[in-house]
C-alpha positions in Angstrom: 4.8 -14.3 81.5 8.6 -13.8 81.9 11.1 -16.5 83.1 11.2 -15.3 86.6 7.4 -15.5 86.9 7.5 -19.0 85.6 9.9 -19.9 88.4 8.0 -18.2 91.1 4.8 -20.0 90.2 4.1 -23.6 91.2 4.0 -25.1 87.8 4.2 -28.8 87.9 4.5 -31.4 85.1 3.1 -34.8 84.8 4.5 -37.1 82.2 2.6 -39.8 80.4 3.9 -42.3 77.8 1.6 -44.0 75.3 2.8 -46.7 73.0 1.3 -46.4 69.5 2.4 -49.9 68.5 3.5 -53.0 70.2 7.2 -53.2 70.8 9.0 -55.8 68.6 11.8 -58.0 70.1 14.4 -56.6 67.6 14.4 -52.8 67.3 16.2 -50.6 64.9 18.3 -47.9 66.7 18.4 -44.4 65.4 19.6 -41.1 67.0 17.6 -38.8 64.7 14.1 -39.1 63.2 13.6 -41.1 60.1 11.0 -38.7 58.7 11.5 -35.5 56.8 14.1 -33.3 58.6 13.3 -29.7 59.5 16.7 -28.1 58.7 15.5 -24.5 58.9 13.0 -22.7 61.0 12.0 -22.4 64.6 12.9 -25.3 66.9 12.4 -26.1 70.5 14.9 -27.8 72.8 13.5 -29.9 75.5 15.9 -30.3 78.5 15.3 -32.6 81.5 17.6 -32.3 84.5 17.6 -35.0 87.2 18.7 -33.3 90.4 20.4 -35.1 93.4 17.5 -35.6 96.0 19.2 -33.7 98.7 19.9 -30.7 96.4 16.5 -30.0 94.8 15.8 -26.9 96.9 19.3 -25.5 96.4 19.0 -26.1 92.7 15.7 -24.2 92.5 17.0 -21.3 94.6 20.1 -21.0 92.4 18.1 -21.1 89.2 15.6 -18.5 90.4 18.5 -16.2 91.3 20.4 -16.4 88.0 17.9 -17.6 85.2 17.8 -14.0 83.9 21.4 -14.4 82.8 20.4 -17.4 80.7 17.3 -15.8 79.2 19.3 -12.8 78.0 20.8 -15.2 75.3 17.5 -16.9 74.1 13.8 -17.3 74.8 12.7 -19.6 77.6 9.3 -21.1 76.6 8.6 -22.7 80.0 10.2 -24.2 83.2 8.5 -26.8 85.3 9.2 -29.2 88.2 8.1 -32.8 87.6 5.5 -34.2 89.9 4.7 -37.6 88.3 6.8 -39.7 85.9 10.1 -38.5 87.3 11.3 -37.6 90.9 13.6 -34.6 91.6 13.5 -33.4 88.0 13.0 -30.1 86.2 11.9 -29.8 82.6 12.4 -26.7 80.5 11.9 -25.7 76.8 14.1 -23.2 74.9 13.2 -21.6 71.6 15.6 -21.0 68.8 15.2 -19.5 65.4 17.1 -22.4 63.8 20.1 -24.7 64.4 22.6 -21.9 63.6 20.9 -19.7 66.3 21.2 -22.5 68.9 24.9 -23.1 68.0 25.5 -19.4 68.4 23.7 -19.2 71.8 25.5 -22.2 73.1 28.9 -20.8 72.1 28.0 -17.4 73.7 27.0 -19.2 76.9 30.3 -20.9 77.1 32.0 -17.5 76.9 29.7 -15.8 79.4 31.8 -15.5 82.5 28.9 -14.3 84.7 26.8 -17.4 83.6 29.7 -19.8 84.1 30.8 -18.4 87.5 27.5 -17.5 89.1 25.5 -20.5 87.8 27.1 -23.3 85.9 30.0 -24.0 88.4 27.6 -24.2 91.2 24.7 -26.0 89.4 26.6 -28.9 87.8 27.5 -30.5 91.2 23.9 -30.7 92.0 23.0 -32.8 88.9 22.7 -36.5 88.5 22.1 -36.4 84.8 20.9 -34.2 81.8 18.9 -35.2 78.8 17.8 -33.1 75.8 15.8 -33.4 72.6 15.3 -31.1 69.6 11.7 -30.8 68.6 9.5 -28.7 66.4 5.8 -27.9 66.5 3.8 -29.9 64.0 2.7 -27.7 61.1 -0.9 -27.7 62.1 -0.3 -26.5 65.7 0.6 -23.1 67.2 2.2 -22.7 70.6 -0.4 -21.4 73.1 0.1 -19.8 76.5 -2.6 -20.4 79.0 -4.0 -17.4 80.7 -3.2 -18.7 84.2 -0.8 -21.1 85.9 -1.8 -24.6 86.5 -0.7 -28.3 86.4 0.7 -29.3 83.1 0.9 -32.8 81.5 3.2 -33.8 78.8 2.1 -37.0 76.9 4.7 -38.9 74.9 3.6 -40.9 71.9 6.1 -43.4 70.4 5.3 -43.6 66.7 6.3 -45.8 63.8 9.3 -44.4 61.8 8.2 -42.1 59.0 7.4 -38.9 60.7 4.2 -36.8 60.4 4.0 -37.6 56.7 3.3 -41.1 57.6 0.9 -40.8 60.6 0.2 -37.0 60.8 -3.4 -37.0 59.4 -4.6 -39.7 61.8 -2.7 -38.2 64.8 -4.2 -34.8 64.1 -7.7 -36.2 64.1 -7.0 -37.9 67.5 -5.6 -34.7 69.0 -8.6 -32.7 67.8 -10.9 -35.2 69.5 -8.9 -35.0 72.6 -8.9 -31.2 72.7 -12.6 -31.0 72.0 -13.2 -32.9 75.3 -12.7 -29.6 77.1 -10.9 -30.8 80.2 -7.5 -29.3 79.4 -6.0 -26.5 77.3 -3.6 -27.6 74.6 -0.3 -25.8 74.7 1.5 -27.5 71.9 2.1 -30.6 69.8 5.8 -31.3 69.1 7.7 -33.9 67.0 11.2 -34.8 68.0 14.0 -34.6 65.4 17.2 -35.4 67.5 17.4 -37.0 70.9 15.8 -39.9 72.5 15.0 -41.9 69.4 17.1 -45.0 69.8 14.1 -47.2 70.2 13.2 -47.5 66.5 10.3 -45.1 67.0 9.7 -41.5 66.7 8.3 -39.3 69.6 5.6 -36.8 69.5 4.5 -34.7 72.5 1.4 -33.1 73.6 1.9 -30.4 76.3 -1.4 -29.4 77.9 -2.5 -27.5 81.0 -4.9 -29.4 83.1 -5.9 -27.0 85.8 -6.5 -24.2 83.2 -9.8 -25.9 82.5 -10.5 -27.7 85.8 -11.1 -25.7 88.9 
C-alpha cells in the first residue's frame, strides 16, 4: 500500500496508555532511553501533529495533495487520524536506515522548494503543536502490514529504566499471550530511544489492527 492509498483509506488510531509500575512522587527526568542505545540500523520516527480544530479538513486535503513530495525522500510506514486518546490529531511513522539517513533526509527537505512552498508554508499555520519520538522495533518483532484496512490501536507501556535488556523477556511473553488471543493483528512492537522520556520511564509501543480480525 502506497502513501496515497493510506491517506485515501479511513484508517483511525486509538491510543491506550498502560502504567507498568506505580508512579513515584519524585521522578528522574531523561530525554533519551537509559537502556542500550541503538546507534546504527533501521529506526522509525513517530510524529504526532495536533491540528487546529477548525482546520482538520484543510490539513487532510493539503496532505493528500502533496504527500507524494515528502515520500520521495523517505519511506512512509503509515499515516492515521486519531479517533480516541487525542482529538484533531494525525499520527504518522517514517522509516530511516539510520540516524545519518534521517539527518540527510531532513536537510534535503529543508532545501526542497516544492515541498516548502506547496506544503510546509501552508501546513504550519494549521498546527497547534508537533511531537516526535525515535523508536526501533524490538529484536524479536518484524513489522507486519495487514492485508486490509481497519481500525488501529497503539498501546503505550511506560517501563522501568533499563530497556529491553531489563524487562524484554517478560514483556515478550506478555505480548505473545496477547497476540494469541486472536482478536487483533500485531503490526509492530517498538521501543523509544529519543523523545517523550522525561518521566523516568521508557516507552514501548504495540501497534495492532483491530478490525483486521474483527468483522
